[in-house]
C-alpha positions as CSV (number, residue, x, y, z in Angstrom):
1,M,6.8,7.3,-63.8
2,L,4.5,10.2,-63.0
3,N,1.8,8.8,-65.2
4,S,2.0,5.5,-63.3
5,A,1.8,7.3,-60.0
6,L,-1.2,9.3,-61.0
7,T,-2.9,6.1,-62.3
8,I,-2.3,4.5,-58.9
9,I,-3.7,7.5,-57.0
10,L,-6.8,7.6,-59.2
11,D,-7.3,3.8,-58.8
12,E,-7.0,4.2,-55.0
13,H,-9.4,7.1,-55.0
14,R,-12.0,5.1,-56.8
15,S,-11.5,2.0,-54.7
16,L,-11.6,3.8,-51.4
17,A,-14.7,5.7,-52.5
18,A,-16.5,2.4,-53.3
19,V,-15.3,0.7,-50.1
20,T,-16.1,3.5,-47.7
21,H,-19.5,4.2,-49.1
22,G,-21.2,1.8,-46.7
23,L,-19.1,2.3,-43.6
24,R,-20.7,3.5,-40.4
25,F,-19.1,5.6,-37.7
26,Q,-18.4,2.5,-35.5
27,D,-16.7,0.9,-38.5
28,W,-14.3,3.9,-38.7
29,V,-13.6,3.7,-35.0
30,E,-12.7,0.0,-35.4
31,I,-10.5,0.7,-38.4
32,A,-8.7,3.5,-36.6
33,Q,-8.0,1.3,-33.6
34,A,-6.8,-1.6,-35.8
35,L,-4.5,0.6,-37.9
36,G,-3.4,3.0,-35.1
37,T,-0.8,0.6,-33.8
38,N,0.6,-0.2,-37.2
39,G,3.5,2.0,-38.4
40,D,4.1,2.9,-42.0
41,P,6.3,0.1,-43.3
42,R,8.1,2.3,-45.9
43,F,8.5,5.6,-44.2
44,G,8.1,5.0,-40.4
45,A,6.6,7.7,-38.3
46,E,8.0,10.6,-40.4
47,P,7.9,10.5,-44.2
48,D,11.3,11.3,-45.5
49,H,12.1,14.4,-47.6
50,E,12.1,12.5,-50.9
51,F,8.5,11.3,-50.3
52,R,7.3,14.7,-49.3
53,S,8.9,16.3,-52.4
54,L,7.4,13.6,-54.7
55,F,4.0,14.0,-53.1
56,S,4.0,17.7,-53.5
57,R,5.0,17.4,-57.1
58,I,2.2,15.0,-57.9
59,V,-0.4,17.1,-56.2
60,N,0.8,20.2,-58.0
61,L,0.8,18.5,-61.4
62,A,-2.4,16.5,-61.1
63,Q,-5.7,18.0,-62.1
64,T,-8.6,18.3,-59.7
65,P,-10.1,16.4,-58.0
66,I,-6.8,14.5,-57.4
67,G,-4.5,17.5,-57.2
68,V,-4.4,21.3,-57.7
69,G,-2.7,21.4,-61.1
70,P,-3.9,23.2,-64.2
71,S,-7.1,22.1,-65.9
72,A,-6.9,20.3,-69.2
């Protein structure tokens, strides 16, 4: 499960880097306005304790640049 989560994070990191490369400041303003009214469908306004614990574990186990875990 952790391997799958790390794969998803890495894929998202690569995808977001490619997508955001050409965005201008005004693009970010429009994105923020469009997303600002949307709540998080899974967690609502406040992530629950389980998500925070899982996120912390992933960040602590993942190597840089994804997390702060030990180098290979």
